[in-house]
VOPAGU-2260 file (C-alpha; in pm, 1 decimal, decimal comma):
REM VOPAGU-2260
SITE   aa  ch    i         X         Y         Z
SITE  UNK   A    0   -2045,1    -373,9     565,7
SITE  UNK   A    1   -1762,5    -135,9     463,5
SITE  UNK   A    2   -1820,9     234,8     520,3
SITE  UNK   A    3   -1665,7     516,0     318,2
SITE  UNK   A    4   -1580,1     883,5     304,5
SITE  UNK   A    5   -1472,3    1108,4      16,6
SITE  UNK   A    6   -1213,6    1385,9      31,9
SITE  UNK   A    7   -1160,9    1647,1    -239,5
SITE  UNK   A    8    -860,0    1858,4    -334,4
SITE  UNK   A    9    -952,0    2155,3    -550,8
SITE  UNK   A   10    -674,7    2198,9    -807,4
SITE  UNK   A   11    -624,9    2280,6   -1172,8
SITE  UNK   A   12    -302,9    2076,1   -1178,3
SITE  UNK   A   13    -317,3    1735,0   -1340,2
SITE  UNK   A   14    -224,0    1409,0   -1173,2
SITE  UNK   A   15    -252,6    1077,1   -1351,5
SITE  UNK   A   16    -430,9     876,1   -1084,5
SITE  UNK   A   17    -410,4     566,4   -1305,1
SITE  UNK   A   18     -34,9     539,1   -1269,2
SITE  UNK   A   19      85,5     605,8    -913,8
SITE  UNK   A   20     324,6     426,5    -684,1
SITE  UNK   A   21     189,3     445,4    -325,8
SITE  UNK   A   22     443,6     484,7     -44,9
SITE  UNK   A   23     454,1     593,8     317,7
SITE  UNK   A   24     676,3     876,7     435,4
SITE  UNK   A   25     679,1     998,5     796,3
SITE  UNK   A   26     360,9     801,8     860,1
SITE  UNK   A   27     165,4     960,5     574,2
SITE  UNK   A   28      38,9     809,7     251,2
SITE  UNK   A   29     180,9     950,7     -73,4
SITE  UNK   A   30     114,5     878,0    -439,9
SITE  UNK   A   31     411,0     917,4    -674,3
SITE  UNK   A   32     282,5     988,4   -1024,9
SITE  UNK   A   33     492,9     954,0   -1338,5
SITE  UNK   A   34     335,7    1108,2   -1647,4
SITE  UNK   A   35     568,7    1225,0   -1922,9
SITE  UNK   A   36     460,7    1590,3   -1904,7
SITE  UNK   A   37     445,5    1630,8   -1526,6
SITE  UNK   A   38     556,7    1406,6   -1245,7
SITE  UNK   A   39     364,9    1453,5    -924,4
SITE  UNK   A   40     372,5    1388,4    -552,0
SITE  UNK   A   41      33,4    1372,2    -379,5
SITE  UNK   A   42      18,4    1372,1      -0,9
SITE  UNK   A   43    -307,6    1178,4      38,6
SITE  UNK   A   44    -350,8    1237,7     410,7
SITE  UNK   A   45    -297,9    1615,4     397,8
SITE  UNK   A   46    -431,3    1667,5      42,7
SITE  UNK   A   47    -122,4    1848,2     -81,0
SITE  UNK   A   48       2,6    1821,1    -440,6
SITE  UNK   A   49     340,5    1899,7    -598,0
SITE  UNK   A   50     384,8    1889,5    -977,7
SITE  UNK   A   51     722,8    1892,4   -1152,0
SITE  UNK   A   52     774,1    1954,1   -1524,0
SITE  UNK   A   53     959,9    1655,6   -1672,3
SITE  UNK   A   54     834,8    1693,3   -2027,5
SITE  UNK   A   55     966,6    1519,5   -2339,0
SITE  UNK   A   56     864,2    1752,2   -2626,6
SITE  UNK   A   57     873,8    1463,7   -2877,2
SITE  UNK   A   58     648,2    1223,8   -2683,2
SITE  UNK   A   59     355,8    1062,8   -2865,1
SITE  UNK   A   60     146,1    1099,0   -2548,7
SITE  UNK   A   61     180,0    1152,4   -2175,1
SITE  UNK   A   62     101,9     786,4   -2105,8
SITE  UNK   A   63     357,7     578,0   -1918,5
SITE  UNK   A   64     388,1     215,5   -1813,9
SITE  UNK   A   65     549,9     150,4   -1477,3
SITE  UNK   A   66     756,6    -169,0   -1475,0
SITE  UNK   A   67    1001,1    -141,2   -1185,9
SITE  UNK   A   68    1053,0      53,3    -861,8
SITE  UNK   A   69    1257,6      56,3    -544,5
SITE  UNK   A   70    1312,7     246,5    -222,4
SITE  UNK   A   71    1663,3     392,8    -212,5
SITE  UNK   A   72    1646,4     551,7     132,5
SITE  UNK   A   73    1361,2     618,7     374,0
SITE  UNK   A   74    1275,5     933,1     176,8
SITE  UNK   A   75    1389,0     862,0    -180,9
SITE  UNK   A   76    1236,5     632,6    -441,0
SITE  UNK   A   77    1313,0     529,3    -798,5
SITE  UNK   A   78    1043,9     438,0   -1052,2
SITE  UNK   A   79    1117,8     300,5   -1398,2
SITE  UNK   A   80     860,6     348,9   -1673,0
SITE  UNK   A   81     812,9     328,4   -2048,4
SITE  UNK   A   82     703,6     602,4   -2282,7
SITE  UNK   A   83     714,8     631,3   -2661,1
SITE  UNK   A   84     831,1     866,1   -2931,7
SITE  UNK   A   85     780,4     800,8   -3300,3
SITE  UNK   A   86     998,9     498,6   -3377,1
SITE  UNK   A   87    1144,5     487,7   -3025,0
SITE  UNK   A   88    1075,1     315,6   -2694,9
SITE  UNK   A   89    1212,4     509,5   -2397,9
SITE  UNK   A   90    1292,8     366,0   -2055,3
SITE  UNK   A   91    1270,7     646,4   -1799,0
SITE  UNK   A   92    1408,6     667,4   -1448,0
SITE  UNK   A   93    1212,3     892,5   -1211,2
SITE  UNK   A   94    1382,0     983,8    -883,4
SITE  UNK   A   95    1165,1    1119,0    -599,5
SITE  UNK   A   96    1291,0    1293,2    -286,2
SITE  UNK   A   97    1006,9    1326,8     -35,8
SITE  UNK   A   98    1210,4    1535,8     205,7
SITE  UNK   A   99    1281,2    1797,1     -61,2
SITE  UNK   A  100     954,7    1722,9    -252,8
SITE  UNK   A  101    1141,6    1707,4    -584,6
SITE  UNK   A  102    1131,4    1478,4    -889,7
SITE  UNK   A  103    1375,7    1429,8   -1175,2
SITE  UNK   A  104    1341,7    1223,3   -1494,1
SITE  UNK   A  105    1633,6    1081,2   -1690,2
SITE  UNK   A  106    1626,6     852,8   -1991,9
SITE  UNK   A  107    1799,5     533,4   -1893,0
SITE  UNK   A  108    1774,6     364,1   -2233,4
SITE  UNK   A  109    1618,6     410,7   -2576,8
SITE  UNK   A  110    1540,3     136,0   -2828,3
SITE  UNK   A  111    1478,7     199,2   -3196,2
SITE  UNK   A  112    1151,8      26,7   -3293,1
SITE  UNK   A  113    1050,1     167,9   -3629,1
SITE  UNK   A  114     686,7      49,8   -3608,2
SITE  UNK   A  115     600,6     266,2   -3303,0
SITE  UNK   A  116     371,7     538,6   -3432,5
SITE  UNK   A  117      57,6     574,3   -3215,1
SITE  UNK   A  118     -29,3     637,6   -2851,7
SITE  UNK   A  119    -253,7     328,7   -2845,0
SITE  UNK   A  120      56,8     111,2   -2878,9
SITE  UNK   A  121     138,1     203,1   -2519,4
SITE  UNK   A  122    -213,1     268,6   -2383,0
SITE  UNK   A  123    -338,7     -77,9   -2487,5
SITE  UNK   A  124     -21,2    -262,1   -2386,1
SITE  UNK   A  125      91,2    -446,2   -2075,5
SITE  UNK   A  126     418,3    -518,8   -1895,8
SITE  UNK   A  127     460,1    -870,1   -1757,0
SITE  UNK   A  128     727,6    -846,9   -1486,4
SITE  UNK   A  129    1011,2    -826,4   -1493,5
SITE  UNK   A  130    1105,3    -756,6   -1859,2
SITE  UNK   A  131     831,6    -844,0   -2111,1
SITE  UNK   A  132     639,1    -564,2   -2287,3
SITE  UNK   A  133     338,3    -702,4   -2478,7
SITE  UNK   A  134     200,1    -464,7   -2739,7
SITE  UNK   A  135     116,6    -436,9   -3112,4
SITE  UNK   A  136     181,8    -245,2   -3433,0
SITE  UNK   A  137    -134,1     -40,9   -3493,0
SITE  UNK   A  138     -76,5     -25,9   -3868,5
SITE  UNK   A  139     -59,2    -403,4   -3913,5
SITE  UNK   A  140    -219,0    -540,1   -3589,3
SITE  UNK   A  141      86,0    -764,9   -3548,4
SITE  UNK   A  142     154,1    -853,5   -3185,1
SITE  UNK   A  143     492,3    -741,7   -3050,7
SITE  UNK   A  144     677,7    -897,5   -2757,8
SITE  UNK   A  145     966,7    -672,5   -2653,9
SITE  UNK   A  146    1245,2    -766,3   -2409,7
SITE  UNK   A  147    1302,0    -453,4   -2199,2
SITE  UNK   A  148    1662,5    -551,9   -2125,0
SITE  UNK   A  149    1781,8    -500,4   -2483,0
SITE  UNK   A  150    1487,0    -397,8   -2703,0
SITE  UNK   A  151    1480,3    -725,2   -2897,1
SITE  UNK   A  152    1137,7    -832,8   -3017,8
SITE  UNK   A  153     920,0   -1112,7   -3151,0
SITE  UNK   A  154     644,6   -1024,9   -3399,0
SITE  UNK   A  155     345,0   -1228,6   -3517,2
SITE  UNK   A  156      24,3   -1175,6   -3713,3
SITE  UNK   A  157    -288,9   -1177,4   -3491,2
SITE  UNK   A  158    -513,5   -1198,3   -3799,8
SITE  UNK   A  159    -710,9    -893,5   -3681,4
SITE  UNK   A  160    -643,7    -696,7   -4001,3
SITE  UNK   A  161    -731,1    -330,6   -3947,2
SITE  UNK   A  162    -853,8    -395,7   -3591,3
SITE  UNK   A  163    -574,1    -391,6   -3337,1
SITE  UNK   A  164    -560,2    -619,5   -3027,4
SITE  UNK   A  165    -599,9    -498,0   -2672,0
SITE  UNK   A  166    -380,9    -683,8   -2426,4
SITE  UNK   A  167    -457,2    -692,7   -2053,6
SITE  UNK   A  168    -342,0    -772,7   -1701,6
SITE  UNK   A  169    -585,5   -1066,0   -1702,3
SITE  UNK   A  170    -325,5   -1338,5   -1744,8
SITE  UNK   A  171    -269,5   -1683,9   -1596,6
SITE  UNK   A  172      80,4   -1835,5   -1608,0
SITE  UNK   A  173      88,0   -2212,0   -1658,5
SITE  UNK   A  174     370,8   -2453,3   -1726,6
SITE  UNK   A  175     312,3   -2452,2   -2102,4
SITE  UNK   A  176     230,1   -2086,8   -2174,3
SITE  UNK   A  177      96,4   -1750,5   -2057,9
SITE  UNK   A  178    -280,8   -1735,0   -2108,6
SITE  UNK   A  179    -421,3   -1381,4   -2146,0
SITE  UNK   A  180    -761,8   -1223,9   -2195,7
SITE  UNK   A  181    -751,8    -990,5   -2497,6
SITE  UNK   A  182    -994,9    -792,5   -2711,8
SITE  UNK   A  183   -1021,7    -675,7   -3070,4
SITE  UNK   A  184   -1073,7    -303,8   -3133,9
SITE  UNK   A  185   -1402,5    -363,8   -3316,3
SITE  UNK   A  186   -1750,3    -271,7   -3191,4
SITE  UNK   A  187   -1948,2    -564,6   -3057,4
SITE  UNK   A  188   -1668,6    -820,4   -3093,7
SITE  UNK   A  189   -1640,2   -1122,3   -2868,0
SITE  UNK   A  190   -1376,3   -1149,1   -2599,0
SITE  UNK   A  191   -1080,0   -1374,3   -2674,3
SITE  UNK   A  192    -803,7   -1568,0   -2503,0
SITE  UNK   A  193    -445,3   -1555,7   -2631,5
SITE  UNK   A  194    -169,9   -1807,6   -2559,7
SITE  UNK   A  195     123,7   -1570,8   -2583,5
SITE  UNK   A  196     409,9   -1806,8   -2661,9
SITE  UNK   A  197     204,3   -2041,8   -2879,7
SITE  UNK   A  198      78,3   -1735,0   -3070,4
SITE  UNK   A  199    -278,1   -1863,6   -3084,5
SITE  UNK   A  200    -607,9   -1684,6   -3021,1
SITE  UNK   A  201    -935,6   -1847,7   -2913,3
SITE  UNK   A  202   -1276,2   -1679,3   -2943,8
SITE  UNK   A  203   -1450,4   -1715,6   -2605,8
SITE  UNK   A  204   -1794,7   -1690,3   -2764,0
SITE  UNK   A  205   -1944,5   -1394,0   -2579,0
SITE  UNK   A  206   -1944,7   -1014,1   -2595,3
SITE  UNK   A  207   -2022,3    -759,4   -2327,4
SITE  UNK   A  208   -2213,6    -500,8   -2526,9
SITE  UNK   A  209   -2199,5    -265,7   -2821,5
SITE  UNK   A  210   -1853,7    -133,2   -2741,7
SITE  UNK   A  211   -1530,6    -299,3   -2843,2
SITE  UNK   A  212   -1382,9    -551,6   -2596,5
SITE  UNK   A  213   -1173,9    -381,7   -2329,4
SITE  UNK   A  214   -1029,9    -615,1   -2065,3
SITE  UNK   A  215    -937,5    -302,8   -1870,6
SITE  UNK   A  216   -1035,4    -378,9   -1511,1
SITE  UNK   A  217    -853,1    -560,7   -1229,4
SITE  UNK   A  218    -838,1    -936,6   -1180,7
SITE  UNK   A  219    -909,4   -1076,7    -834,8
SITE  UNK   A  220    -680,3   -1333,4    -674,8
SITE  UNK   A  221    -820,3   -1512,2    -370,5
SITE  UNK   A  222    -709,9   -1834,8    -207,9
SITE  UNK   A  223    -827,2   -2113,8    -440,9
SITE  UNK   A  224   -1011,6   -1871,5    -669,3
SITE  UNK   A  225    -908,5   -1644,3    -955,9
SITE  UNK   A  226   -1161,7   -1406,5   -1114,3
SITE  UNK   A  227   -1085,7   -1239,3   -1447,7
SITE  UNK   A  228   -1286,4    -937,0   -1561,0
SITE  UNK   A  229   -1398,3    -836,7   -1911,6
SITE  UNK   A  230   -1605,0    -546,0   -2041,1
SITE  UNK   A  231   -1647,0    -330,8   -2352,5
SITE  UNK   A  232   -1628,4      38,5   -2438,9
SITE  UNK   A  233   -1504,5     306,3   -2672,5
SITE  UNK   A  234   -1827,4     327,7   -2879,0
SITE  UNK   A  235   -2076,5     611,3   -2832,9
SITE  UNK   A  236   -2426,1     533,8   -2697,2
SITE  UNK   A  237   -2345,1     166,8   -2625,8
SITE  UNK   A  238   -2479,0     -25,7   -2329,1
SITE  UNK   A  239   -2200,1    -246,8   -2195,9
SITE  UNK   A  240   -2186,3    -508,0   -1922,2
SITE  UNK   A  241   -1921,0    -675,6   -1707,0
SITE  UNK   A  242   -1828,7   -1042,1   -1750,3
SITE  UNK   A  243   -1658,9   -1240,7   -1473,0
SITE  UNK   A  244   -1451,2   -1543,4   -1577,3
SITE  UNK   A  245   -1268,0   -1814,3   -1386,1
SITE  UNK   A  246    -900,0   -1908,2   -1422,9
SITE  UNK   A  247    -985,6   -2136,9   -1715,7
SITE  UNK   A  248   -1153,3   -1847,1   -1899,0
SITE  UNK   A  249   -1502,6   -1988,8   -1849,4
SITE  UNK   A  250   -1782,5   -1731,8   -1813,0
SITE  UNK   A  251   -1917,5   -1737,7   -1455,0
SITE  UNK   A  252   -2143,9   -1431,7   -1440,7
SITE  UNK   A  253   -2254,4   -1123,7   -1637,3
SITE  UNK   A  254   -2333,6    -803,4   -1447,3
SITE  UNK   A  255   -2591,5    -578,4   -1615,3
SITE  UNK   A  256   -2462,5    -225,2   -1555,5
SITE  UNK   A  257   -2790,4     -61,7   -1662,1
SITE  UNK   A  258   -2970,9    -238,6   -1377,1
SITE  UNK   A  259   -2734,8     -62,7   -1134,9
SITE  UNK   A  260   -2714,4     284,6   -1289,6
SITE  UNK   A  261   -3046,8     322,6   -1469,7
SITE  UNK   A  262   -2860,1     474,1   -1764,3
SITE  UNK   A  263   -2924,6     377,5   -2126,7
SITE  UNK   A  264   -2550,0     380,5   -2200,4
SITE  UNK   A  265   -2287,6     237,0   -1965,4
SITE  UNK   A  266   -1911,7     201,3   -1980,0
SITE  UNK   A  267   -1674,2     117,4   -1696,9
SITE  UNK   A  268   -1380,7     352,2   -1662,7
SITE  UNK   A  269   -1030,8     219,1   -1724,7
SITE  UNK   A  270    -961,2      -4,3   -1430,2
SITE  UNK   A  271   -1308,3      70,1   -1298,6
SITE  UNK   A  272   -1398,3    -263,5   -1138,8
SITE  UNK   A  273   -1231,2    -448,3    -853,3
SITE  UNK   A  274   -1374,8    -735,5    -649,0
SITE  UNK   A  275   -1171,5    -653,3    -341,3
SITE  UNK   A  276   -1310,2    -880,6     -69,0
SITE  UNK   A  277   -1454,1   -1231,5     -34,6
SITE  UNK   A  278   -1616,5   -1378,0     276,9
SITE  UNK   A  279   -1409,2   -1663,2     415,6
SITE  UNK   A  280   -1712,5   -1892,5     392,9
SITE  UNK   A  281   -1764,8   -1792,5      29,5
SITE  UNK   A  282   -2110,1   -1642,2      94,0
SITE  UNK   A  283   -2044,2   -1286,2     -15,9
SITE  UNK   A  284   -1815,1   -1053,1    -209,9
SITE  UNK   A  285   -1762,0    -676,6    -216,6
SITE  UNK   A  286   -1657,1    -478,2    -524,6
SITE  UNK   A  287   -1586,2    -122,5    -634,8
SITE  UNK   A  288   -1731,2      -1,5    -964,0
SITE  UNK   A  289   -1652,7     317,6   -1158,5
SITE  UNK   A  290   -1889,1     369,2   -1452,9
SITE  UNK   A  291   -1965,2     646,5   -1704,2
SITE  UNK   A  292   -2289,9     725,6   -1885,0
SITE  UNK   A  293   -2129,2     717,2   -2231,2
SITE  UNK   A  294   -1799,7     684,8   -2413,4
SITE  UNK   A  295   -1508,3     917,9   -2469,5
SITE  UNK   A  296   -1582,3    1288,4   -2505,9
SITE  UNK   A  297   -1956,6    1218,7   -2503,9
SITE  UNK   A  298   -1993,8    1108,0   -2143,1
SITE  UNK   A  299   -2139,1    1361,2   -1899,2
SITE  UNK   A  300   -2132,3    1182,1   -1563,3
SITE  UNK   A  301   -1938,5     916,6   -1376,6
SITE  UNK   A  302   -2033,8     728,4   -1062,6
SITE  UNK   A  303   -1847,6     517,4    -810,5
SITE  UNK   A  304   -2041,2     239,9    -637,5
SITE  UNK   A  305   -1980,3      -5,7    -358,0
SITE  UNK   A  306   -2135,7    -336,2    -464,4
SITE  UNK   A  307   -2237,4    -634,7    -253,5
SITE  UNK   A  308   -2249,3    -969,5    -436,8
SITE  UNK   A  309   -2372,1   -1310,5    -323,2
SITE  UNK   A  310   -2189,6   -1644,0    -352,5
SITE  UNK   A  311   -2294,7   -1670,7    -720,3
SITE  UNK   A  312   -2169,0   -1316,5    -796,1
SITE  UNK   A  313   -2518,5   -1170,7    -830,4
SITE  UNK   A  314   -2533,7    -802,9    -727,5
SITE  UNK   A  315   -2755,3    -792,3    -418,6
SITE  UNK   A  316   -2693,2    -431,1    -315,2
SITE  UNK   A  317   -2536,6    -119,8    -466,3
SITE  UNK   A  318   -2444,7     193,5    -273,8
SITE  UNK   A  319   -2353,7     515,6    -455,1
SITE  UNK   A  320   -2027,4     653,7    -318,6
SITE  UNK   A  321   -1988,7     958,1    -543,4
SITE  UNK   A  322   -2118,6    1108,9    -866,3
SITE  UNK   A  323   -1931,4    1377,6   -1055,5
SITE  UNK   A  324   -2035,8    1562,0   -1368,4
SITE  UNK   A  325   -1735,0    1443,0   -1562,6
SITE  UNK   A  326   -1409,9    1285,4   -1461,8
SITE  UNK   A  327   -1194,6     979,1   -1456,3
SITE  UNK   A  328   -1201,2     746,0   -1157,6
SITE  UNK   A  329    -893,8     527,5   -1149,7
SITE  UNK   A  330    -962,1     228,4    -931,8
SITE  UNK   A  331    -677,3      53,6   -1108,3
SITE  UNK   A  332    -576,5      41,5   -1472,2
SITE  UNK   A  333    -582,1    -311,6   -1604,6
SITE  UNK   A  334    -321,9    -230,7   -1867,1
SITE  UNK   A  335     -56,3    -199,0   -1600,5
SITE  UNK   A  336     135,8    -480,5   -1439,5
SITE  UNK   A  337     227,2    -311,0   -1112,2
SITE  UNK   A  338      37,8       7,0   -1065,9
SITE  UNK   A  339    -268,2     162,4   -1009,1
SITE  UNK   A  340    -445,7     -84,1    -800,1
SITE  UNK   A  341    -647,0      16,7    -494,7
SITE  UNK   A  342    -420,6      85,3    -197,3
SITE  UNK   A  343    -487,1    -123,8     115,1
SITE  UNK   A  344    -329,1      22,1     430,1
SITE  UNK   A  345    -360,2    -284,4     647,9
SITE  UNK   A  346    -303,4    -144,5     996,0
SITE  UNK   A  347    -554,7     134,0     925,8
SITE  UNK   A  348    -793,0    -128,9     782,0
SITE  UNK   A  349    -868,0     111,7     499,2
SITE  UNK   A  350    -862,1      89,1     119,2
SITE  UNK   A  351    -796,0     401,1     -89,7
SITE  UNK   A  352    -895,8     473,2    -449,3
SITE  UNK   A  353    -840,5     792,2    -643,0
SITE  UNK   A  354    -991,4     994,2    -925,2
SITE  UNK   A  355    -984,0    1319,4   -1117,3
SITE  UNK   A  356   -1262,8    1553,4   -1217,6
SITE  UNK   A  357   -1089,3    1726,9   -1506,8
SITE  UNK   A  358    -972,7    1992,8   -1471,9
SITE  UNK   A  359   -1060,7    2106,8   -1122,8
SITE  UNK   A  360   -1037,7    1841,5    -850,7
SITE  UNK   A  361    -873,6    1526,1    -719,8
SITE  UNK   A  362   -1093,1    1286,4    -523,5
SITE  UNK   A  363    -988,1    1033,0    -260,7
SITE  UNK   A  364   -1226,4     757,3    -151,6
SITE  UNK   A  365   -1138,1     610,4     187,2
SITE  UNK   A  366   -1307,6     274,4     236,7
SITE  UNK   A  367   -1313,6     150,3     596,5
SITE  UNK   A  368   -1313,6    -232,2     602,2
SITE  UNK   A  369   -1265,9    -279,0     977,6
SITE  UNK   A  370   -1612,5    -440,0    1007,6
SITE  UNK   A  371   -1515,4    -721,7     769,9
SITE  UNK   A  372   -1139,9    -732,7     826,5
SITE  UNK   A  373   -1136,7   -1052,3    1034,6
SITE  UNK   A  374   -1397,9   -1247,0     837,9
SITE  UNK   A  375   -1304,9   -1166,3     477,2
SITE  UNK   A  376   -1018,4   -1246,5     243,9
SITE  UNK   A  377    -888,0    -955,7      37,5
SITE  UNK   A  378    -788,8    -942,7    -327,4
SITE  UNK   A  379    -415,0    -991,3    -365,9
SITE  UNK   A  380    -424,3    -763,8    -671,5
SITE  UNK   A  381    -402,5    -447,1    -461,1
SITE  UNK   A  382    -118,6    -249,4    -310,7
SITE  UNK   A  383     -58,1    -360,2      49,8
SITE  UNK   A  384     108,2    -103,2     276,0
SITE  UNK   A  385     156,2     -46,3     645,7
SITE  UNK   A  386     175,6     304,1     793,4
SITE  UNK   A  387     363,1     227,9    1111,9
SITE  UNK   A  388     673,9     440,5    1166,9
SITE  UNK   A  389     975,1     232,3    1271,8
SITE  UNK   A  390    1110,3     317,9    1613,9
SITE  UNK   A  391    1474,0     311,1    1719,1
SITE  UNK   A  392    1594,7     148,0    2035,6
SITE  UNK   A  393    1873,5     305,4    2237,5
SITE  UNK   A  394    2054,0      90,4    2492,6
SITE  UNK   A  395    2254,5     231,9    2778,9
SITE  UNK   A  396    2511,8     -16,8    2905,6
SITE  UNK   A  397    2642,6      15,4    3258,4
SITE  UNK   A  398    2962,6    -178,9    3328,6
SITE  UNK   A  399    2938,3    -435,5    3605,0
């Protein structure tokens, strides 16, 4: 069974642990964060944090969506993200220098989209690589498909009226369309499946509690098995569950969160569920769960659990990793295409997840999976890194 440890960095500085790019530099793990107010560099191994002011005074929020990245040299990286101003979509270019520990942000492109008016239009959106931004107009609930190469868009009426749609990273690409799990921002609503190009929505016939549907966790991709995750939230005093679906959007299992926590109200944090390992014989799974005791400003505690599930996805054991009085644990934000998944450092045989206790600490959970490494398959929807430092070979040639 995996073991774990928790490290804490006391700090009043803010890092958005939902949106980092993990990289290795000089054999150490770093997270490169890209909020719109402050970019940050977190040295995970040494628990050192650098924040750089990159603020846009006209931003609608500090939320970003990462959609591209690259290593330029062994110490410099480029991340491209989206952020929004009223009526404008901005494509940002963040440049990180890990030798100098500096960050700069420049606006690479701006597109005039008059309907952009609310932070939810980015928070509840998703980027499908490499260029498709899937979002909505909050005032009309029309879906918006934006080409990030030129800002051109397609718009269509979801029929949700005053309740906007929540798009997700729970998508399956088939030859005829892109099938995506979505939710309506209405308390107690059923989960739905959208065929993006056909512009059709199908009610899946089940809800996951008194909150509004939030397909905000991580999917799991194993060999010959895809698991899609749905839950609900955003409504005070609601008891919500987790639903696990297959690749055809059929309901496989419902996990009762109250039976794990003992709380009357339950809501998974954004990205707060990841089935990260499956036994090669199919007999067992392991998952990480981050759950709060209420919604929004009303919650008072969050917990992170390690869950053991049987072949039918029943929870057979739950181990509390950490409880904090209030905070946000970011095991991966389902609204993002690339980032904030758990980080699997394969040669260490360790998985890392991160969280904030606002406003005074950053937490790092280090999950040691060496006991199951050779007998389990791991979720492909994680970051996979290797910490080995390349060595150089010098040859001395002696003439014959």
